[in-house]
N, C-alpha and C positions, 0 to 999 in steps of 0.2 A: 888338328888337337891342340890346346897350348901344354899339356902335360902328355906324356906318351906313358899309357896305361898298362900294368902287370898284364891285362889279357891280350893286349897287341904284339911286346914282344915275347908272350910267351906263342902268339901265334907266328910271328914272325922265323921264331924257332924251329918251330913244326912245318911251315912251308917253304922258307927259303933256307936256312942255314941246313935244313937236311935234306934239301933237294939234290938228286942223283944226276939231276941232268946237267947243271952247273955249276955241281959240288959246292955249293952256297954261295954264289958269286951275284946271283940274279941277273945274270946276263949269258946270253952264247952266240955265238956265231951264225948268222943269217946264212940264208941260200946266196945272196950276194957278197959273202966274205966280209959282212961288217957286220959290230955288234947289236942285237936287238935285245930288248926285254925278254927272259926265262917268262915261261907260264908261270912259276912261284912269283917272278919280279909283279908281273901284271895283276895275281891274285893279291898278292899284299898293298898295291896302288888303289885296288877296288874297296879291302876292307879298310884303305883309311881316309879313301870318298865318303862313305857309310858311316865312319867311327866320328867324322868331322860333320855330319849332317845328324847327329846325335840319335841313329840308331842303336837300341839297346845292346850292351854286349854279349849277350845270350844268342843273337841272331847272328853274329858276324862270322861265324864259319861256314856259315851255308853255302852251298856250291848248287846252281841248278841244276847242272849234270847228274850230279849225286843227290839230289834233291829227294826225299823218301816217300813219296807220290806216285800219281797213279803217272804214267809214262805217257799217256794221251795230255795230260796238262802240261808236263816240259815239252811237249813237240808245239803244242798250241803256244807256248809262251816265247819257245824260239821265232815261230814266225810271226808272233806280233813284235819281237824286238827289231826281226829285220825290216819291219814294215815303221816303226819308228825312227832306224837307223837311215834309211833311205829316202823315206818321204815323208816323215811327220804329219800322216795324213792326220787331220783333225778329228775324222769323225772316230778313230778309232785310238784317240788319247786319252781318254777315260776307262779302265779296269774296275769292276766290283770284284771282293774276292768276300763272297759271305757264305754264314753257315754257323754251325755251334762251335762251342771253345774246343782248346786243343785239337783241330783239324790241320793243323801249319800254314794257315793265310799268310801269317805274317812272315813264316821263314821263308815261304814262296816269294812272297811279294821281295822281301830285301836280296833273295837270291838274285832276283828278276832286274832289280837295281843294279847291283854287282857286276852282271853281265853286260847290262847297258854300260856303264862305265868302262868295262871290259874293250867294248866295241870303240864307246868314246870316251878315252882316259882323260881328259880335262874335264868330264863332266862334274858338275857338283850335285851331293844328293839331301834330301831333307826328310828326317822322320818327324812328325808329328803326330799328338792326338785329336782326335777330333774336338776333345773339352780342351786342351789349351789353345789349339785354332780359336776355337769359340772366344777364349780369354783374350788372345791376341787383338783377333778384330775388333773386341767392344771396349779395347781401352784406349781410352781417348789421349794417353798420355804416350800412344804408341802405334802412331800412325804408319809410322816408317815399317813398322814390325810384318806388319799382310805384303809390302809390298818387298821384303825381303826374301818370303817364304816363296814370293809368284814368280822371284829371281832365281830360281836353283831351276837346275836341270833336269831335275827326276824330284818327285813329291810323293811321299808313302803317308795318307791320312790312315792313322789307328784308329779302333774303337767307337767307331759311327755308333750310335743309338746309346752308348755307356755314359757319353757325358750328361744325357737327359736322364735317363733312369737313376741316375745315382742322385738327382736331387728331385725328379718326381715333377720337372718342368716341362712347359707346352712347347714342345720341338718345333711347331709350324712358324711360333711367332719370334723366335730367336736362334736356337742352336742351329738350325743348318746353314743359317745367312753366312757365319763365315766360310763353311766349307762349298757353297754354291761361289760365294765369291771368289776363293780361289782356283775351282773348276772353271771357274769361265774364263780367269784371266789364263789360266794355262791353257785353254784351248786358243786363245787368241796369239800366244805366244810360242805355239807347236810342244807344250810341256806333258811328256807322258805323267800321269798321277795314278796311283794305285789307293782306292779307297778302301776298305776293310772293314768288315760289322759281322758282329753275332748273328746279326736280323737275316731273312733270307730278303728277296728284293720286295715281296708284296707285304712283308711288315715294313719294310723300310719306304716304302708308295704312303701306306697307312698312316703311320708314324708322323710323316713328314709334307702330306699332302701335296699341294699345288707347287709348292717351293721347288720338287723335283721334278716339275714341266719342261724347264729349258735342258736339262740332263736326259728325259726319257724320252723326250720327243724328237732326240738326234741318236743316231747310233754310238753305241757303246759295248762293250765286252764285259761279259760275267763268266765268273766260276763259281757258282754254288754249291758247296759242300753238305751233304748228305750223310746216313751214318754210314755208309759203304766208300763212296766214290764221288768224285768234283762231277757234277755236270755242266759242260763248256756251251757258252752260245756267243760264238762270232760271226757279229751279224755286219 
């Protein structure tokens, strides 16, 4: 962040300054008798990472452990995080969160990204909408942009499908290419990527056609929200 936002300062006051464990210092004495970051400092480190990565402010405070969703989802996300932390297995690098509006998909994605930063404190995060990604991909004056996005440690692509419904375009010819390019690069560099869409998987396949074959012929993970609860598919 070039400028500290009021939201960041508010969260710092709520998380670090009010911490009863470290007394607002951000550090505590660890088991070896040396100072280690307190949980409050680790939380603010994760918030700083997602803030720098353009995550909208309304999602900064979400935490995976207190995520207001299905317990099974949280447990599965923790399993996935452990896989990303220890193996970087390419077949599990892409997570699709799909389903209707206002089901908590983006807040879950950000919560997972923060948990990843907590596991790997030097990690970088980038949030981008599919429409923004498409613009970067096709901007002839911004060839470096697509590589900069691909170089981050954790990527969130939001609103897949919205970028084409907004202008009634043909997604099979243009809209998906930027997303595909990013996901392909992510697989090559072991970069965890979460793709969020208000469409279900069948609709995504219908909209984007054969462009998704690269993804759907490999293993991937999905969490699809119905009216009641998400259905998890860990393959």
